[in-house]
Biopython code that builds the backbone (N, CA, C, O; Angstrom):
import numpy as np
from Bio.PDB.StructureBuilder import StructureBuilder

atoms = [
    (1, "UNK", "N", (-14.615, 12.652, 7.275)),
    (1, "UNK", "CA", (-13.835, 11.914, 6.286)),
    (1, "UNK", "C", (-13.835, 12.697, 4.991)),
    (1, "UNK", "O", (-14.889, 13.114, 4.511)),
    (2, "UNK", "N", (-12.669, 12.897, 4.428)),
    (2, "UNK", "CA", (-12.523, 13.683, 3.214)),
    (2, "UNK", "C", (-12.657, 12.838, 1.961)),
    (2, "UNK", "O", (-13.041, 11.669, 2.000)),
    (3, "UNK", "N", (-12.329, 13.467, 0.864)),
    (3, "UNK", "CA", (-12.359, 12.795, -0.421)),
    (3, "UNK", "C", (-11.281, 11.713, -0.488)),
    (3, "UNK", "O", (-10.256, 11.797, 0.189)),
    (4, "UNK", "N", (-11.528, 10.703, -1.311)),
    (4, "UNK", "CA", (-10.513, 9.689, -1.580)),
    (4, "UNK", "C", (-9.354, 10.385, -2.314)),
    (4, "UNK", "O", (-9.590, 11.282, -3.124)),
    (5, "UNK", "N", (-8.132, 9.986, -2.043)),
    (5, "UNK", "CA", (-6.957, 10.644, -2.626)),
    (5, "UNK", "C", (-6.298, 9.735, -3.647)),
    (5, "UNK", "O", (-6.015, 8.571, -3.366)),
    (6, "UNK", "N", (-6.055, 10.276, -4.835)),
    (6, "UNK", "CA", (-5.350, 9.550, -5.893)),
    (6, "UNK", "C", (-4.233, 10.431, -6.441)),
    (6, "UNK", "O", (-4.449, 11.598, -6.766)),
    (7, "UNK", "N", (-3.045, 9.859, -6.538)),
    (7, "UNK", "CA", (-1.895, 10.553, -7.115)),
    (7, "UNK", "C", (-1.760, 10.150, -8.583)),
    (7, "UNK", "O", (-1.883, 8.973, -8.921)),
    (8, "UNK", "N", (-1.510, 11.118, -9.442)),
    (8, "UNK", "CA", (-1.183, 10.780, -10.827)),
    (8, "UNK", "C", (0.222, 10.190, -10.834)),
    (8, "UNK", "O", (1.009, 10.431, -9.919)),
    (9, "UNK", "N", (0.531, 9.424, -11.861)),
    (9, "UNK", "CA", (1.878, 8.853, -11.979)),
    (9, "UNK", "C", (2.917, 9.969, -12.037)),
    (9, "UNK", "O", (3.998, 9.852, -11.460)),
    (10, "UNK", "N", (2.584, 11.046, -12.732)),
    (10, "UNK", "CA", (3.489, 12.194, -12.860)),
    (10, "UNK", "C", (3.767, 12.819, -11.491)),
    (10, "UNK", "O", (4.918, 13.103, -11.162)),
    (11, "UNK", "N", (2.725, 13.033, -10.698)),
    (11, "UNK", "CA", (2.899, 13.645, -9.381)),
    (11, "UNK", "C", (3.697, 12.732, -8.451)),
    (11, "UNK", "O", (4.565, 13.195, -7.711)),
    (12, "UNK", "N", (3.398, 11.437, -8.494)),
    (12, "UNK", "CA", (4.134, 10.490, -7.654)),
    (12, "UNK", "C", (5.612, 10.476, -8.021)),
    (12, "UNK", "O", (6.474, 10.429, -7.144)),
    (13, "UNK", "N", (5.903, 10.516, -9.319)),
    (13, "UNK", "CA", (7.289, 10.538, -9.783)),
    (13, "UNK", "C", (7.995, 11.825, -9.341)),
    (13, "UNK", "O", (9.141, 11.787, -8.893)),
    (14, "UNK", "N", (7.309, 12.957, -9.469)),
    (14, "UNK", "CA", (7.893, 14.234, -9.046)),
    (14, "UNK", "C", (8.189, 14.238, -7.548)),
    (14, "UNK", "O", (9.233, 14.732, -7.119)),
    (15, "UNK", "N", (7.270, 13.688, -6.753)),
    (15, "UNK", "CA", (7.478, 13.642, -5.309)),
    (15, "UNK", "C", (8.642, 12.733, -4.958)),
    (15, "UNK", "O", (9.435, 13.053, -4.073)),
    (16, "UNK", "N", (8.754, 11.600, -5.643)),
    (16, "UNK", "CA", (9.900, 10.704, -5.445)),
    (16, "UNK", "C", (11.208, 11.419, -5.765)),
    (16, "UNK", "O", (12.193, 11.262, -5.042)),
    (17, "UNK", "N", (11.227, 12.206, -6.845)),
    (17, "UNK", "CA", (12.430, 12.951, -7.211)),
    (17, "UNK", "C", (12.797, 13.972, -6.142)),
    (17, "UNK", "O", (13.974, 14.146, -5.826)),
    (18, "UNK", "N", (11.798, 14.645, -5.586)),
    (18, "UNK", "CA", (12.040, 15.614, -4.510)),
    (18, "UNK", "C", (12.633, 14.910, -3.298)),
    (18, "UNK", "O", (13.614, 15.382, -2.723)),
    (19, "UNK", "N", (12.043, 13.785, -2.910)),
    (19, "UNK", "CA", (12.539, 13.042, -1.747)),
    (19, "UNK", "C", (13.952, 12.517, -1.984)),
    (19, "UNK", "O", (14.797, 12.583, -1.092)),
    (20, "UNK", "N", (14.211, 11.999, -3.179)),
    (20, "UNK", "CA", (15.553, 11.511, -3.506)),
    (20, "UNK", "C", (16.577, 12.636, -3.472)),
    (20, "UNK", "O", (17.699, 12.449, -3.001)),
    (21, "UNK", "N", (16.189, 13.805, -3.974)),
    (21, "UNK", "CA", (17.094, 14.964, -3.937)),
    (21, "UNK", "C", (17.514, 15.246, -2.494)),
    (21, "UNK", "O", (18.702, 15.399, -2.213)),
    (22, "UNK", "N", (16.546, 15.316, -1.583)),
    (22, "UNK", "CA", (16.871, 15.624, -0.189)),
    (22, "UNK", "C", (17.639, 14.493, 0.483)),
    (22, "UNK", "O", (18.514, 14.751, 1.310)),
    (23, "UNK", "N", (17.326, 13.248, 0.143)),
    (23, "UNK", "CA", (18.083, 12.125, 0.706)),
    (23, "UNK", "C", (19.557, 12.221, 0.327)),
    (23, "UNK", "O", (20.438, 12.010, 1.160)),
    (24, "UNK", "N", (19.812, 12.543, -0.943)),
    (24, "UNK", "CA", (21.205, 12.653, -1.408)),
    (24, "UNK", "C", (21.883, 13.897, -0.851)),
    (24, "UNK", "O", (23.050, 13.846, -0.461)),
    (25, "UNK", "N", (21.171, 15.001, -0.811)),
    (25, "UNK", "CA", (21.773, 16.259, -0.360)),
    (25, "UNK", "C", (22.132, 16.205, 1.117)),
    (25, "UNK", "O", (23.198, 16.674, 1.517)),
    (26, "UNK", "N", (21.255, 15.638, 1.924)),
    (26, "UNK", "CA", (21.475, 15.616, 3.371)),
    (26, "UNK", "C", (22.218, 14.358, 3.812)),
    (26, "UNK", "O", (22.946, 14.378, 4.805)),
    (27, "UNK", "N", (22.032, 13.262, 3.072)),
    (27, "UNK", "CA", (22.728, 12.033, 3.419)),
    (27, "UNK", "C", (21.935, 11.097, 4.307)),
    (27, "UNK", "O", (22.435, 10.052, 4.722)),
    (28, "UNK", "N", (20.690, 11.472, 4.601)),
    (28, "UNK", "CA", (19.806, 10.567, 5.348)),
    (28, "UNK", "C", (18.360, 10.894, 4.980)),
    (28, "UNK", "O", (18.102, 11.812, 4.201)),
    (29, "UNK", "N", (17.420, 10.135, 5.546)),
    (29, "UNK", "CA", (16.015, 10.292, 5.172)),
    (29, "UNK", "C", (15.199, 11.097, 6.192)),
    (29, "UNK", "O", (13.973, 11.155, 6.094)),
    (30, "UNK", "N", (15.858, 11.704, 7.152)),
    (30, "UNK", "CA", (15.127, 12.430, 8.190)),
    (30, "UNK", "C", (14.271, 13.560, 7.618)),
    (30, "UNK", "O", (13.087, 13.668, 7.936)),
    (31, "UNK", "N", (14.870, 14.398, 6.777)),
    (31, "UNK", "CA", (14.114, 15.513, 6.206)),
    (31, "UNK", "C", (13.021, 14.998, 5.267)),
    (31, "UNK", "O", (11.906, 15.519, 5.267)),
    (32, "UNK", "N", (13.337, 13.986, 4.476)),
    (32, "UNK", "CA", (12.344, 13.414, 3.562)),
    (32, "UNK", "C", (11.145, 12.870, 4.326)),
    (32, "UNK", "O", (10.003, 13.069, 3.913)),
    (33, "UNK", "N", (11.393, 12.194, 5.425)),
    (33, "UNK", "CA", (10.297, 11.665, 6.237)),
    (33, "UNK", "C", (9.442, 12.795, 6.809)),
    (33, "UNK", "O", (8.217, 12.691, 6.867)),
    (34, "UNK", "N", (10.093, 13.862, 7.225)),
    (34, "UNK", "CA", (9.373, 15.028, 7.732)),
    (34, "UNK", "C", (8.535, 15.655, 6.615)),
    (34, "UNK", "O", (7.390, 16.049, 6.836)),
    (35, "UNK", "N", (9.113, 15.744, 5.423)),
    (35, "UNK", "CA", (8.408, 16.308, 4.273)),
    (35, "UNK", "C", (7.201, 15.443, 3.889)),
    (35, "UNK", "O", (6.144, 15.971, 3.541)),
    (36, "UNK", "N", (7.357, 14.132, 3.952)),
    (36, "UNK", "CA", (6.229, 13.225, 3.684)),
    (36, "UNK", "C", (5.083, 13.517, 4.658)),
    (36, "UNK", "O", (3.925, 13.595, 4.249)),
    (37, "UNK", "N", (5.401, 13.676, 5.932)),
    (37, "UNK", "CA", (4.373, 13.972, 6.935)),
    (37, "UNK", "C", (3.685, 15.308, 6.655)),
    (37, "UNK", "O", (2.462, 15.410, 6.747)),
    (38, "UNK", "N", (4.463, 16.319, 6.318)),
    (38, "UNK", "CA", (3.915, 17.656, 6.056)),
    (38, "UNK", "C", (2.992, 17.630, 4.833)),
    (38, "UNK", "O", (1.879, 18.156, 4.877)),
    (39, "UNK", "N", (3.457, 17.021, 3.754)),
    (39, "UNK", "CA", (2.662, 16.944, 2.518)),
    (39, "UNK", "C", (1.403, 16.109, 2.764)),
    (39, "UNK", "O", (0.313, 16.496, 2.344)),
    (40, "UNK", "N", (1.548, 14.976, 3.436)),
    (40, "UNK", "CA", (0.395, 14.104, 3.715)),
    (40, "UNK", "C", (-0.662, 14.830, 4.554)),
    (40, "UNK", "O", (-1.859, 14.736, 4.282)),
    (41, "UNK", "N", (-0.207, 15.540, 5.556)),
    (41, "UNK", "CA", (-1.138, 16.300, 6.407)),
    (41, "UNK", "C", (-1.865, 17.372, 5.588)),
    (41, "UNK", "O", (-3.071, 17.563, 5.747)),
    (42, "UNK", "N", (-1.145, 18.062, 4.725)),
    (42, "UNK", "CA", (-1.751, 19.092, 3.878)),
    (42, "UNK", "C", (-2.763, 18.501, 2.908)),
    (42, "UNK", "O", (-3.835, 19.068, 2.698)),
    (43, "UNK", "N", (-2.424, 17.367, 2.320)),
    (43, "UNK", "CA", (-3.345, 16.704, 1.390)),
    (43, "UNK", "C", (-4.602, 16.258, 2.131)),
    (43, "UNK", "O", (-5.705, 16.352, 1.592)),
    (44, "UNK", "N", (-4.447, 15.781, 3.346)),
    (44, "UNK", "CA", (-5.615, 15.381, 4.142)),
    (44, "UNK", "C", (-6.528, 16.581, 4.383)),
    (44, "UNK", "O", (-7.749, 16.466, 4.272)),
    (45, "UNK", "N", (-5.943, 17.728, 4.712)),
    (45, "UNK", "CA", (-6.739, 18.946, 4.900)),
    (45, "UNK", "C", (-7.459, 19.323, 3.609)),
    (45, "UNK", "O", (-8.644, 19.654, 3.624)),
    (46, "UNK", "N", (-6.731, 19.269, 2.491)),
    (46, "UNK", "CA", (-7.331, 19.613, 1.199)),
    (46, "UNK", "C", (-8.463, 18.653, 0.868)),
    (46, "UNK", "O", (-9.476, 19.068, 0.306)),
    (47, "UNK", "N", (-8.310, 17.388, 1.206)),
    (47, "UNK", "CA", (-9.362, 16.412, 0.905)),
    (47, "UNK", "C", (-10.656, 16.734, 1.659)),
    (47, "UNK", "O", (-11.744, 16.369, 1.215)),
    (48, "UNK", "N", (-10.532, 17.413, 2.788)),
    (48, "UNK", "CA", (-11.711, 17.833, 3.543)),
    (48, "UNK", "C", (-12.269, 19.171, 3.068)),
    (48, "UNK", "O", (-13.466, 19.429, 3.197)),
    (49, "UNK", "N", (-11.408, 20.013, 2.524)),
    (49, "UNK", "CA", (-11.801, 21.339, 2.053)),
    (49, "UNK", "C", (-11.166, 21.610, 0.683)),
    (49, "UNK", "O", (-10.284, 22.461, 0.571)),
    (50, "UNK", "N", (-11.605, 20.901, -0.349)),
    (50, "UNK", "CA", (-10.934, 20.985, -1.651)),
    (50, "UNK", "C", (-10.999, 22.360, -2.321)),
    (50, "UNK", "O", (-10.158, 22.673, -3.164)),
    (51, "UNK", "N", (-11.968, 23.168, -1.966)),
    (51, "UNK", "CA", (-12.057, 24.494, -2.576)),
    (51, "UNK", "C", (-11.167, 25.513, -1.881)),
    (51, "UNK", "O", (-11.183, 26.692, -2.236)),
    (52, "UNK", "N", (-10.397, 25.078, -0.903)),
    (52, "UNK", "CA", (-9.534, 25.989, -0.156)),
    (52, "UNK", "C", (-8.309, 26.422, -0.959)),
    (52, "UNK", "O", (-7.704, 27.449, -0.652)),
    (53, "UNK", "N", (-7.938, 25.659, -1.973)),
    (53, "UNK", "CA", (-6.786, 26.011, -2.794)),
    (53, "UNK", "C", (-7.113, 27.138, -3.761)),
    (53, "UNK", "O", (-8.277, 27.443, -4.021)),
    (54, "UNK", "N", (-6.067, 27.740, -4.280)),
    (54, "UNK", "CA", (-6.233, 28.834, -5.240)),
    (54, "UNK", "C", (-6.476, 28.286, -6.637)),
    (54, "UNK", "O", (-5.954, 27.235, -7.012)),
    (55, "UNK", "N", (-7.276, 29.017, -7.395)),
    (55, "UNK", "CA", (-7.567, 28.619, -8.769)),
    (55, "UNK", "C", (-6.359, 28.908, -9.662)),
    (55, "UNK", "O", (-5.570, 29.812, -9.388)),
    (56, "UNK", "N", (-6.232, 28.131, -10.724)),
    (56, "UNK", "CA", (-5.212, 28.362, -11.743)),
    (56, "UNK", "C", (-5.918, 28.820, -13.013)),
    (56, "UNK", "O", (-7.141, 28.961, -13.027)),
    (57, "UNK", "N", (-5.162, 29.050, -14.070)),
    (57, "UNK", "CA", (-5.768, 29.407, -15.358)),
    (57, "UNK", "C", (-6.636, 28.276, -15.889)),
    (57, "UNK", "O", (-7.591, 28.512, -16.629)),
    (58, "UNK", "N", (-6.304, 27.060, -15.512)),
    (58, "UNK", "CA", (-7.114, 25.895, -15.868)),
    (58, "UNK", "C", (-8.158, 25.722, -14.771)),
    (58, "UNK", "O", (-7.813, 25.369, -13.644)),
    (59, "UNK", "N", (-9.410, 25.962, -15.078)),
    (59, "UNK", "CA", (-10.471, 25.945, -14.064)),
    (59, "UNK", "C", (-10.575, 24.623, -13.304)),
    (59, "UNK", "O", (-11.059, 24.599, -12.172)),
    (60, "UNK", "N", (-10.135, 23.544, -13.905)),
    (60, "UNK", "CA", (-10.245, 22.235, -13.263)),
    (60, "UNK", "C", (-9.142, 21.988, -12.241)),
    (60, "UNK", "O", (-9.237, 21.060, -11.439)),
    (61, "UNK", "N", (-8.095, 22.813, -12.264)),
    (61, "UNK", "CA", (-6.938, 22.579, -11.389)),
    (61, "UNK", "C", (-6.776, 23.731, -10.403)),
    (61, "UNK", "O", (-6.861, 24.906, -10.763)),
    (62, "UNK", "N", (-6.544, 23.360, -9.164)),
    (62, "UNK", "CA", (-6.281, 24.318, -8.093)),
    (62, "UNK", "C", (-4.892, 24.021, -7.532)),
    (62, "UNK", "O", (-4.306, 22.983, -7.838)),
    (63, "UNK", "N", (-4.368, 24.925, -6.719)),
    (63, "UNK", "CA", (-3.082, 24.649, -6.080)),
    (63, "UNK", "C", (-3.060, 25.166, -4.663)),
    (63, "UNK", "O", (-3.802, 26.071, -4.278)),
    (64, "UNK", "N", (-2.184, 24.555, -3.912)),
    (64, "UNK", "CA", (-1.964, 24.934, -2.526)),
    (64, "UNK", "C", (-0.459, 25.039, -2.330)),
    (64, "UNK", "O", (0.292, 24.210, -2.843)),
    (65, "UNK", "N", (-0.016, 26.039, -1.601)),
    (65, "UNK", "CA", (1.398, 26.166, -1.267)),
    (65, "UNK", "C", (1.631, 25.440, 0.050)),
    (65, "UNK", "O", (0.993, 25.725, 1.063)),
    (66, "UNK", "N", (2.563, 24.495, 0.006)),
    (66, "UNK", "CA", (2.931, 23.721, 1.195)),
    (66, "UNK", "C", (4.436, 23.887, 1.361)),
    (66, "UNK", "O", (5.228, 23.295, 0.627)),
    (67, "UNK", "N", (4.811, 24.696, 2.333)),
    (67, "UNK", "CA", (6.218, 25.054, 2.535)),
    (67, "UNK", "C", (6.776, 25.667, 1.259)),
    (67, "UNK", "O", (6.318, 26.730, 0.840)),
    (68, "UNK", "N", (7.754, 25.022, 0.633)),
    (68, "UNK", "CA", (8.368, 25.543, -0.597)),
    (68, "UNK", "C", (7.869, 24.817, -1.840)),
    (68, "UNK", "O", (8.570, 24.762, -2.850)),
    (69, "UNK", "N", (6.673, 24.264, -1.772)),
    (69, "UNK", "CA", (6.176, 23.428, -2.871)),
    (69, "UNK", "C", (4.792, 23.868, -3.325)),
    (69, "UNK", "O", (3.949, 24.268, -2.522)),
    (70, "UNK", "N", (4.585, 23.784, -4.631)),
    (70, "UNK", "CA", (3.254, 23.948, -5.201)),
    (70, "UNK", "C", (2.652, 22.560, -5.309)),
    (70, "UNK", "O", (3.267, 21.658, -5.877)),
    (71, "UNK", "N", (1.471, 22.383, -4.776)),
    (71, "UNK", "CA", (0.745, 21.120, -4.865)),
    (71, "UNK", "C", (-0.487, 21.384, -5.731)),
    (71, "UNK", "O", (-1.418, 22.067, -5.305)),
    (72, "UNK", "N", (-0.484, 20.838, -6.948)),
    (72, "UNK", "CA", (-1.581, 21.030, -7.894)),
    (72, "UNK", "C", (-2.535, 19.851, -7.801)),
    (72, "UNK", "O", (-2.113, 18.698, -7.713)),
    (73, "UNK", "N", (-3.826, 20.157, -7.823)),
    (73, "UNK", "CA", (-4.820, 19.096, -7.691)),
    (73, "UNK", "C", (-6.124, 19.476, -8.384)),
    (73, "UNK", "O", (-6.371, 20.639, -8.703)),
    (74, "UNK", "N", (-6.936, 18.472, -8.603)),
    (74, "UNK", "CA", (-8.307, 18.667, -9.054)),
    (74, "UNK", "C", (-9.178, 17.750, -8.205)),
    (74, "UNK", "O", (-8.663, 16.915, -7.461)),
    (75, "UNK", "N", (-10.475, 17.898, -8.311)),
    (75, "UNK", "CA", (-11.357, 17.064, -7.497)),
    (75, "UNK", "C", (-12.733, 16.961, -8.131)),
    (75, "UNK", "O", (-13.139, 17.794, -8.941)),
    (76, "UNK", "N", (-13.428, 15.919, -7.736)),
    (76, "UNK", "CA", (-14.829, 15.767, -8.097)),
    (76, "UNK", "C", (-15.580, 15.424, -6.813)),
    (76, "UNK", "O", (-15.048, 15.647, -5.726)),
    (77, "UNK", "N", (-16.768, 14.901, -6.902)),
    (77, "UNK", "CA", (-17.581, 14.636, -5.711)),
    (77, "UNK", "C", (-16.992, 13.598, -4.763)),
    (77, "UNK", "O", (-17.318, 13.587, -3.576)),
    (78, "UNK", "N", (-16.130, 12.729, -5.278)),
    (78, "UNK", "CA", (-15.640, 11.645, -4.427)),
    (78, "UNK", "C", (-14.119, 11.564, -4.301)),
    (78, "UNK", "O", (-13.613, 10.923, -3.380)),
    (79, "UNK", "N", (-13.381, 12.207, -5.216)),
    (79, "UNK", "CA", (-11.938, 11.985, -5.270)),
    (79, "UNK", "C", (-11.158, 13.288, -5.413)),
    (79, "UNK", "O", (-11.556, 14.199, -6.139)),
    (80, "UNK", "N", (-10.034, 13.349, -4.699)),
    (80, "UNK", "CA", (-9.055, 14.418, -4.843)),
    (80, "UNK", "C", (-7.907, 13.840, -5.660)),
    (80, "UNK", "O", (-7.290, 12.854, -5.258)),
    (81, "UNK", "N", (-7.623, 14.449, -6.800)),
    (81, "UNK", "CA", (-6.566, 13.974, -7.688)),
    (81, "UNK", "C", (-5.348, 14.875, -7.549)),
    (81, "UNK", "O", (-5.420, 16.064, -7.859)),
    (82, "UNK", "N", (-4.226, 14.319, -7.084)),
    (82, "UNK", "CA", (-2.983, 15.070, -7.004)),
    (82, "UNK", "C", (-2.375, 15.032, -8.403)),
    (82, "UNK", "O", (-1.972, 13.975, -8.887)),
    (83, "UNK", "N", (-2.315, 16.187, -9.041)),
    (83, "UNK", "CA", (-1.903, 16.289, -10.435)),
    (83, "UNK", "C", (-0.397, 16.485, -10.561)),
    (83, "UNK", "O", (0.242, 15.877, -11.420)),
    (84, "UNK", "N", (0.177, 17.340, -9.700)),
    (84, "UNK", "CA", (1.607, 17.634, -9.782)),
    (84, "UNK", "C", (2.073, 18.234, -8.461)),
    (84, "UNK", "O", (1.283, 18.769, -7.683)),
    (85, "UNK", "N", (3.367, 18.130, -8.235)),
    (85, "UNK", "CA", (3.999, 18.770, -7.085)),
    (85, "UNK", "C", (5.384, 19.209, -7.537)),
    (85, "UNK", "O", (6.095, 18.464, -8.212)),
    (86, "UNK", "N", (5.761, 20.428, -7.157)),
    (86, "UNK", "CA", (7.111, 20.872, -7.518)),
    (86, "UNK", "C", (7.591, 21.941, -6.555)),
    (86, "UNK", "O", (6.802, 22.635, -5.914)),
    (87, "UNK", "N", (8.888, 22.050, -6.473)),
    (87, "UNK", "CA", (9.539, 23.064, -5.666)),
    (87, "UNK", "C", (9.289, 24.416, -6.338)),
    (87, "UNK", "O", (9.553, 24.574, -7.531)),
    (88, "UNK", "N", (8.792, 25.372, -5.594)),
    (88, "UNK", "CA", (8.468, 26.669, -6.179)),
    (88, "UNK", "C", (9.712, 27.475, -6.565)),
    (88, "UNK", "O", (9.597, 28.526, -7.195)),
    (89, "UNK", "N", (10.878, 26.996, -6.196)),
    (89, "UNK", "CA", (12.121, 27.690, -6.554)),
    (89, "UNK", "C", (12.656, 27.241, -7.902)),
    (89, "UNK", "O", (13.722, 27.687, -8.326)),
    (90, "UNK", "N", (11.920, 26.352, -8.588)),
    (90, "UNK", "CA", (12.325, 25.874, -9.909)),
    (90, "UNK", "C", (12.105, 26.958, -10.949)),
    (90, "UNK", "O", (11.466, 27.978, -10.691)),
    (91, "UNK", "N", (12.648, 26.711, -12.125)),
    (91, "UNK", "CA", (12.469, 27.596, -13.262)),
    (91, "UNK", "C", (10.970, 27.787, -13.526)),
    (91, "UNK", "O", (10.240, 26.799, -13.611)),
    (92, "UNK", "N", (10.493, 29.031, -13.656)),
    (92, "UNK", "CA", (9.058, 29.263, -13.888)),
    (92, "UNK", "C", (8.509, 28.555, -15.130)),
    (92, "UNK", "O", (7.344, 28.157, -15.150)),
    (93, "UNK", "N", (9.324, 28.398, -16.143)),
    (93, "UNK", "CA", (8.866, 27.700, -17.355)),
    (93, "UNK", "C", (8.620, 26.227, -17.047)),
    (93, "UNK", "O", (7.676, 25.638, -17.574)),
    (94, "UNK", "N", (9.448, 25.629, -16.208)),
    (94, "UNK", "CA", (9.223, 24.242, -15.803)),
    (94, "UNK", "C", (7.907, 24.110, -15.049)),
    (94, "UNK", "O", (7.134, 23.181, -15.286)),
    (95, "UNK", "N", (7.662, 25.041, -14.144)),
    (95, "UNK", "CA", (6.439, 25.004, -13.350)),
    (95, "UNK", "C", (5.213, 25.116, -14.263)),
    (95, "UNK", "O", (4.241, 24.381, -14.087)),
    (96, "UNK", "N", (5.255, 26.026, -15.231)),
    (96, "UNK", "CA", (4.143, 26.158, -16.175)),
    (96, "UNK", "C", (3.941, 24.878, -16.982)),
    (96, "UNK", "O", (2.812, 24.528, -17.324)),
    (97, "UNK", "N", (5.022, 24.190, -17.282)),
    (97, "UNK", "CA", (4.908, 22.976, -18.105)),
    (97, "UNK", "C", (4.182, 21.850, -17.367)),
    (97, "UNK", "O", (3.681, 20.927, -18.008)),
    (98, "UNK", "N", (4.116, 21.905, -16.060)),
    (98, "UNK", "CA", (3.468, 20.848, -15.287)),
    (98, "UNK", "C", (1.966, 20.756, -15.576)),
    (98, "UNK", "O", (1.366, 19.688, -15.461)),
    (99, "UNK", "N", (1.387, 21.862, -15.943)),
    (99, "UNK", "CA", (-0.068, 21.902, -16.122)),
    (99, "UNK", "C", (-0.501, 21.711, -17.561)),
    (99, "UNK", "O", (-1.675, 21.888, -17.884)),
    (100, "UNK", "N", (0.424, 21.354, -18.423)),
    (100, "UNK", "CA", (0.072, 21.134, -19.825)),
    (100, "UNK", "C", (-0.302, 19.710, -20.062)),
    (100, "UNK", "O", (-0.630, 19.337, -21.188)),
]
sb = StructureBuilder()
sb.init_structure("model")
sb.init_model(0)
sb.init_chain("A")
sb.init_seg("    ")
for serial, (resi, resn, name, xyz) in enumerate(atoms, 1):
    if name == "N":
        sb.init_residue(resn, " ", resi, " ")
    sb.init_atom(name, np.array(xyz, "f"), 0.0, 1.0, " ", f" {name:<3s}", serial, name[0])
structure = sb.get_structure()
């Protein structure tokens, strides 16, 4: 059993925006549902091995690449905190702003 998982409001909102984008672009929820499964599975793995992600300039935050997405997180002894998620094809300045 891994760490308890908590999403920040910011990360949850970003993930909702990603899912809504794909729902509108494709016209159905098939890809979004697949993406939910992929992200959930990756987060479960991270919750079991939280040090597996790469370090960022902020020592408290790590990231993992999941398909075309950066998944930023931090953790303590009991909880994995999902800090942000974004498409890695976004503007680099936007991506940097997520960690401020």
